Short mmCIF file of the C-alpha atoms (twelve columns), coordinates in Angstrom:
data_MODEL
# 
_entry.id   MODEL 
# 
loop_
_atom_site.group_PDB 
_atom_site.id 
_atom_site.type_symbol 
_atom_site.label_atom_id 
_atom_site.label_alt_id 
_atom_site.label_comp_id 
_atom_site.label_asym_id 
_atom_site.label_seq_id 
_atom_site.Cartn_x 
_atom_site.Cartn_y 
_atom_site.Cartn_z 
_atom_site.pdbx_PDB_model_num 
ATOM 1   C CA . MET A 1   19.105 159.458 37.956 1 
ATOM 2   C CA . PRO A 2   15.327 159.374 39.136 1 
ATOM 3   C CA . PRO A 3   14.833 160.462 43.053 1 
ATOM 4   C CA . ARG A 4   15.137 158.041 45.601 1 
ATOM 5   C CA . LYS A 5   11.891 157.268 47.366 1 
ATOM 6   C CA . LYS A 6   11.912 158.079 51.123 1 
ATOM 7   C CA . VAL A 7   11.115 155.220 53.772 1 
ATOM 8   C CA . LYS A 8   10.796 155.896 57.214 1 
ATOM 9   C CA . ILE A 9   11.444 152.602 59.406 1 
ATOM 10  C CA . VAL A 10  11.553 153.396 63.485 1 
ATOM 11  C CA . ASN A 11  10.278 149.877 64.650 1 
ATOM 12  C CA . PRO A 12  11.600 146.181 63.858 1 
ATOM 13  C CA . LEU A 13  9.610  144.405 61.246 1 
ATOM 14  C CA . THR A 14  8.668  141.283 59.927 1 
ATOM 15  C CA . ALA A 15  10.212 140.343 56.598 1 
ATOM 16  C CA . LYS A 16  6.576  140.818 54.950 1 
ATOM 17  C CA . GLU A 17  5.954  143.940 56.477 1 
ATOM 18  C CA . LEU A 18  9.326  145.398 55.015 1 
ATOM 19  C CA . ALA A 19  8.621  143.923 51.770 1 
ATOM 20  C CA . ASP A 20  5.519  145.515 51.603 1 
ATOM 21  C CA . LEU A 21  6.731  148.817 52.886 1 
ATOM 22  C CA . LEU A 22  9.300  148.712 49.856 1 
ATOM 23  C CA . GLY A 23  7.322  147.628 47.535 1 
ATOM 24  C CA . VAL A 24  9.333  144.392 46.777 1 
ATOM 25  C CA . SER A 25  8.595  140.545 47.097 1 
ATOM 26  C CA . VAL A 26  9.249  139.212 50.397 1 
ATOM 27  C CA . THR A 27  11.488 136.745 48.515 1 
ATOM 28  C CA . SER A 28  13.838 139.516 47.452 1 
ATOM 29  C CA . VAL A 29  13.842 140.667 50.810 1 
ATOM 30  C CA . ILE A 30  14.692 137.193 52.162 1 
ATOM 31  C CA . LYS A 31  17.530 136.769 49.700 1 
ATOM 32  C CA . SER A 32  18.845 140.091 50.365 1 
ATOM 33  C CA . LEU A 33  19.232 139.111 54.086 1 
ATOM 34  C CA . PHE A 34  20.544 135.619 53.262 1 
ATOM 35  C CA . LYS A 35  23.135 137.559 51.169 1 
ATOM 36  C CA . LYS A 36  24.123 139.486 54.354 1 
ATOM 37  C CA . GLY A 37  24.362 136.297 56.261 1 
ATOM 38  C CA . ILE A 38  21.113 136.640 57.987 1 
ATOM 39  C CA . MET A 39  18.468 134.029 58.075 1 
ATOM 40  C CA . ARG A 40  14.793 134.720 58.474 1 
ATOM 41  C CA . THR A 41  11.622 133.534 57.461 1 
ATOM 42  C CA . VAL A 42  8.427  135.641 56.315 1 
ATOM 43  C CA . HIS A 43  7.125  136.239 59.755 1 
ATOM 44  C CA . GLN A 44  10.217 136.708 61.742 1 
ATOM 45  C CA . ILE A 45  11.322 140.003 63.261 1 
ATOM 46  C CA . VAL A 46  13.942 142.049 60.920 1 
ATOM 47  C CA . GLU A 47  15.931 144.414 63.455 1 
ATOM 48  C CA . LEU A 48  15.530 148.181 62.966 1 
ATOM 49  C CA . GLU A 49  19.219 148.605 61.882 1 
ATOM 50  C CA . THR A 50  19.197 145.688 59.437 1 
ATOM 51  C CA . ALA A 51  15.942 146.826 58.090 1 
ATOM 52  C CA . ARG A 52  17.149 150.298 57.718 1 
ATOM 53  C CA . SER A 53  20.311 149.131 55.875 1 
ATOM 54  C CA . LEU A 54  18.550 146.781 53.919 1 
ATOM 55  C CA . ALA A 55  16.302 149.895 52.570 1 
ATOM 56  C CA . VAL A 56  19.152 151.924 51.533 1 
ATOM 57  C CA . ASP A 57  20.875 149.111 50.056 1 
ATOM 58  C CA . MET A 58  17.478 148.620 47.771 1 
ATOM 59  C CA . GLY A 59  17.809 152.286 46.953 1 
ATOM 60  C CA . TYR A 60  15.634 154.055 49.147 1 
ATOM 61  C CA . GLN A 61  16.422 156.726 50.893 1 
ATOM 62  C CA . LEU A 62  15.917 157.007 54.952 1 
ATOM 63  C CA . SER A 63  13.686 159.577 55.955 1 
ATOM 64  C CA . ASP A 64  14.259 161.816 59.242 1 
ATOM 65  C CA . ASP A 65  11.880 162.457 61.910 1 
ATOM 66  C CA . ASP A 66  12.147 166.433 60.613 1 
ATOM 67  C CA . ASP A 67  10.930 165.260 57.163 1 
ATOM 68  C CA . PRO A 68  7.544  166.337 56.184 1 
ATOM 69  C CA . PRO A 69  4.751  163.423 55.586 1 
ATOM 70  C CA . GLY A 70  4.953  161.915 52.175 1 
ATOM 71  C CA . GLY A 71  7.070  159.152 52.245 1 
ATOM 72  C CA . GLN A 72  5.981  155.789 53.518 1 
ATOM 73  C CA . THR A 73  6.509  155.169 57.225 1 
ATOM 74  C CA . ALA A 74  6.780  152.059 59.395 1 
ATOM 75  C CA . GLY A 75  6.385  153.821 62.727 1 
ATOM 76  C CA . VAL A 76  3.392  152.338 64.167 1 
ATOM 77  C CA . PRO A 77  4.053  150.623 67.410 1 
ATOM 78  C CA . LYS A 78  2.351  147.672 67.897 1 
ATOM 79  C CA . LYS A 79  1.979  144.476 70.352 1 
ATOM 80  C CA . PRO A 80  3.992  141.176 69.492 1 
ATOM 81  C CA . ILE A 81  2.397  138.487 67.884 1 
ATOM 82  C CA . ILE A 82  3.201  134.931 68.508 1 
ATOM 83  C CA . PRO A 83  2.260  131.948 66.428 1 
ATOM 84  C CA . GLU A 84  0.665  129.502 68.606 1 
ATOM 85  C CA . GLY A 85  -0.401 126.203 67.315 1 
ATOM 86  C CA . GLY A 86  -1.615 127.996 64.000 1 
ATOM 87  C CA . HIS A 87  -3.506 130.979 65.963 1 
ATOM 88  C CA . GLU A 88  -1.855 134.388 66.342 1 
ATOM 89  C CA . VAL A 89  -1.822 135.569 69.846 1 
ATOM 90  C CA . VAL A 90  -1.533 139.076 71.102 1 
ATOM 91  C CA . LEU A 91  0.712  139.579 74.192 1 
ATOM 92  C CA . PRO A 92  -0.277 141.952 77.045 1 
ATOM 93  C CA . GLU A 93  1.229  144.828 77.388 1 
ATOM 94  C CA . PRO A 94  4.531  144.637 80.221 1 
ATOM 95  C CA . GLU A 95  3.822  145.861 83.617 1 
ATOM 96  C CA . PRO A 96  5.607  149.140 84.722 1 
ATOM 97  C CA . GLU A 97  8.766  148.103 87.085 1 
ATOM 98  C CA . ARG A 98  8.177  149.077 90.544 1 
ATOM 99  C CA . ASP A 99  11.074 151.108 92.716 1 
ATOM 100 C CA . SER A 100 13.147 149.271 94.752 1 
ATOM 101 C CA . ASP A 101 12.538 151.861 97.543 1 
ATOM 102 C CA . GLU A 102 8.623  151.270 97.437 1 
ATOM 103 C CA . HIS A 103 7.346  148.766 99.913 1 
ATOM 104 C CA . ILE A 104 4.399  146.856 99.446 1 
# 
């Protein structure tokens, strides 16, 4: 049996990003999600645990944080993108919460 490819998934991904990371078609990712009772389109977010479970189901081994680099990774944090009228809009970073003891 050939060794399984390692993949590191630490953030939620869109179905397209997950397909690209795994090297499969986005159709096969959406079909696999559909079989699990999860309805997603190409640009919708797949939750972290679901993405990790799907990768294992497709024959990938999940990489731990202690593993040396060499596997593919999807751990790049990014700002959410919301389609609006055919254009992509990047949301601003949320402001940090203030302590309730702090007076203005």
